[in-house]
N, C-alpha and C positions, 0 to 999 in steps of 0.2 A: 138407624131408628133415630129421630128427632125426639129431643127431650123440651118438655113446655117450659117455657120462660126463658130459654137460652138460646143462641145462634143454633142453627141446625148444624149437622156434621158437612164438610164439604168434600167435595171429590179428593182434593188434596189431604194427605195424612197429617200436614204440619199447619199450614196457614192459607189464607185466602189469597187469591192470584193478584186482585187489584185492591189494597188497602185503601180507603178514602182519606183524602187530604182533609185537614181543618183550616177552614177560611181563616180563623183569628191568627194563625202562623205565616199567612200568606204564600202557602204552598211548601212551606219548610216541615210543617209535621203533618203526620197521618196516623189513625187508628189502625191497628192490625188485630185480629183473632186467631189465636191459636186454639185449634180445639182438642189438645192435648197438652200435657206437660213437658212440651220439647223446648229444646234449645232455641232461643228466639233466631229470625233470620240476620238480624244486624246484633253486632256484640253489644253486651250490656255496658252502659257508661259507669257503672259502680257495682260493687258486690251487693248480692241480695243476702238479706237475712236467712238464717238457715230455715225457717219454716216457710220461707217464700221460693225456696230452690226447687228446680223440677223434681229432683229424686225423693226429695221430702214431700212434694205435693202428691205424687205418684202413689208413695206410701200411705198418704193420709185419705186418699179417697177414691180416684183422683179428683182433680177439678173437674167441672162440666166445661169451662171456657178459662181462656187467660187473654185479658184484653192488654195490649202493647200501645205505647206511644213512642213513635220512631221519629228521629230527627235526621231528615234527610241530608242536610248539610254537613252534619258531623258524622253520619253514617252509623248511628248508635240508637240502642233503644234506652230511652231516657225515663221511662216510667212502665210498670210491671204490675197486672193486678189478676191475681188468679181469684176466681168465682166459685164459690160453691154451693151446692143446694143443703140448707141445714136441715135436722130432723124435723122441723116444725113447717117445712116449705119455704121459708124465705130463702134469698139468694144473699151471699154475702160472704163472710169469713169461714174458714174451715173450723168444723166442730172438734178437731183434733189437736189445735194449734192455740196457743195463747194470744196470738195476734196473727192477723191475717188482712191486708188491706192493700189499697193502691199505693206502692211504694215508689217514690220520686228518687232517680238515681243521680240526678243533677240539681245545683242549687240555682242554676240561671234559667231554670223554665218560667217564661211570662206568666203571670196570673190568668190573664186571659184565655191561655192556650190550656192551661191546667183545668179551668172551668169547663172549657167547652170539650175537651176530651172526656171528661167525668160526664157531662150531659150526653155526649154522644153514645158512651157506654149505656146510660140508662134508657135511653130513647130506643135503642136495639133492642134492648131485652124487655123493656114495656111492651113493643110492638107485638112481642111474643107471649104478652101474659105475665110477665113478671112484675109485680107491684109492691113489694114488701122485702125490705133490705134490713141487714142488721151488719154491722162491722165492727170489730174489735181491733183497735188501734195499739201500736206499741208504746210504751212509757214516753212522754216527750223527751226524757234525757236522752234515749236512743238516737234522736234527730233534732236537737234543739232548734237548729236554724229552719227546718222545714215544717215541722208539726203544727205549727200556729197556721200557716198558709194553707195547708191541706184541710183542716178543720174548717177554717173559713171558708173555703171553696165548698165543702160539702155541705155546710148549714145554707149556704145562699142554693144550695140543690134541694134545700128541703129537710136535711137530715137535723135531727136533734138528740140532745144527749139524753141516754137511756140509763146509763150508769158511769159515775165518776169515782174511780178507786184510788187509793193511794199506793203507789209504788215506791220502793226505797232501794236507794244503790249506794255503792261506796266508788268514790273517784279513785282510781289506781294510781293517779299521778302525786298522791299525798301518803305519808307514812300510816300505816293502819293503827299503831299503837298510840300516836299524838291524838288521833280523833276520838279515842275510846272515853267513855265516861270512867271517871275514877272507880267504881264499883265493878265494873267490868273489866278494867286493867287488872284489878287485884284478882279476879277469877281466872284470868289468863295467866298471872303470875303463879297462882295455885296449881293450875293444871301443870305447869312447867316444872315448880318444885316436886311435884308429885310422881315425875317422870312420864307423863302424858306427850304424846307425839303424833305428828300428822303425817299420814302417808297416803300415795296413791295405790288404790288397790287394782290387782289384774282383774279383767271381766270374766274370768272364770270362776271368781267368788260371788258372781251376782246372784245366783239361786240363795245363797245364805245371806246376802245383803238384801234381797226382797225380802225374805221373813222376818228380818231385822227391823226393817223399815215398816213393814206390816204390824209388827208386834209394836213397835213404838206410837205409830199414829192410833192403834187399837186402844193403848193406855189413856189416850186423850180423847176417846169416842170419835175419832174421826177414820176415815177411809182413804186407801191410795186412788188416785184417779186412773191409772194404769193396771191392767192384769200383768202377772210375772210374763207371760207370753208375749204382750205388747212392749213391755221394757227391754226382753231379751232381743225382740226383733229391733229395735232401734239400735242397741247395742252391736248386734250383728250387721245391720246395714250401714251404720254410720259410726264406724269404730274410732275415727278421728274426733268425733263431735261430741260423743257421750262418754263421760268419763266417772269413775267411781273414786271417791276420796273418803278417807277415815280420819278419826283420831282413837289411837288405842291407849289402853292404860298402863301403868307399868308392868302388869302381868301379861300384856298383849290381848287382851278381850278388848271388842269394841266399845267406846263410850260415846261415839257420835258417828254418824255417817251422812254421807250425801251423795246425790246425782247431780254432777254439773254438765252444763251443756254449753259449748262454745256456739253460741248464737249468731256469730258473725260480726263484722264491721266493728270489732274490738269489745264486743260483749262476752262475758263469762255470765252464765245464769245459773244461781244456786236453785236447783230446781226440786230436790226432796231432800232437805235436812231433818235430821231426826235424831233424838237422844234419849235413851230410857230414863225414866223418872228418879231412879235410884241414884243418878249421877248429878241430879239437880244441885248439890252442894259445891259442884265444881264447874258447873256449866260450860261442859265441853265444847258446844258450839261457838263459843268466842274462840277457841284455838281452831277450829275447823274453819272459822271464817279468816282467820288469820293465815292459814294455810293458804286457801283459796286467792285471798289477797296476794301473797306471794307469787303463787303460781301465776296469777294474771299479770302482775308486774314484769315476771321472767319472760312471759311470752307475748310481752309488748302489747297488751290490752290496755283498754281505755276505762273501762267499768265492771264493777262486779254488781249484778242485778241480784237484789235479796226478795225481789217478787213482793207482791201484794199482801196485805194483810186481812183479806175478805174472807168469810166464812159464810155460809148458806144464810146463817141468821144476822149477818152483818158486819160491822168491823171488829176486828179482833183486837183490842185497844191494848191488851197487855204484849201481846206480839209485836205491834207497831212501836210500843215503847221500847222494847227490846232493840228493834232494829235502830232506834234514834240512838241509845246508848252506846252502839256499834259505831256510832258516828255516821249513822246511813243520812242521806239527803232526801227530802220527799219529790216524788215526780208523779205528775197527773197521769193516769191511764183511762182512757174513755173508751166507751161502748156507744156508738151512734145508731141510731134506727131511722127508716124513712118508711113513708106508705104514700104511693101514688094517689 
């Protein structure tokens, strides 16, 4: 059955038989559609971020189509764009992921080819009635060399910035403690003096961990974005990518906890940090991030993403200040929209 606003299913379960070549590339590049989240016919030129990978896409929806850009000379897939239908009917990013977008897999893609590929995707979908789009992009720090070119190309196609958020990250090539504000360094040392310790927890503790996270959020008048069943499914289906870390006090009780995500391409994402209010005098989240920083360094990663500081009512200034006191570096995270 055809889905309005998207390329209709084709006889092949994986891809169109004759993908069109793009004139801007003089026959070198072509657009191919996948009608499910399958492996591409040509190998990927670089690693996809976790939220862009076929298994994650299938778990999230799945997408109604994936647009590829193929480099026939290199025999590689050089761009990958999973396209979802959002709850409000718009096309674009997965509603279940922090970002989902046209990921460029090479730094050598000519700007005219990029723009023509994006335009061809929109024209194909517009011909089938798709006229409204929303794209959530990753923080610029994820792809500092290519983010500007992608945003510029999208803006030339009529996209506008609907939301600009401040993401914060820690560069893993620098010592953690050296970047700390003096007040946070004192809290780190206080935790260490009182016998607090960082640990990686086994997934079998996830039910207890979820209840801990829920109570911590409840203390602050907030809710978790995932149900226990949804989080358990991610740990079950992606055991190497979703990890549980804690800080325990001298008695062995949890003083802080987080779910961290190996987001791909050298990024560790601190997804669900939490600590009970009764530990505020110690601020064990400082030690928690110290442990994540050490884990990331030992794993050969390049940055620890502390996430955005946005609440439904706007910027959480105290949270942003805390992240800056950890030595966090700000990075722009954009949501773009377009209406034909």
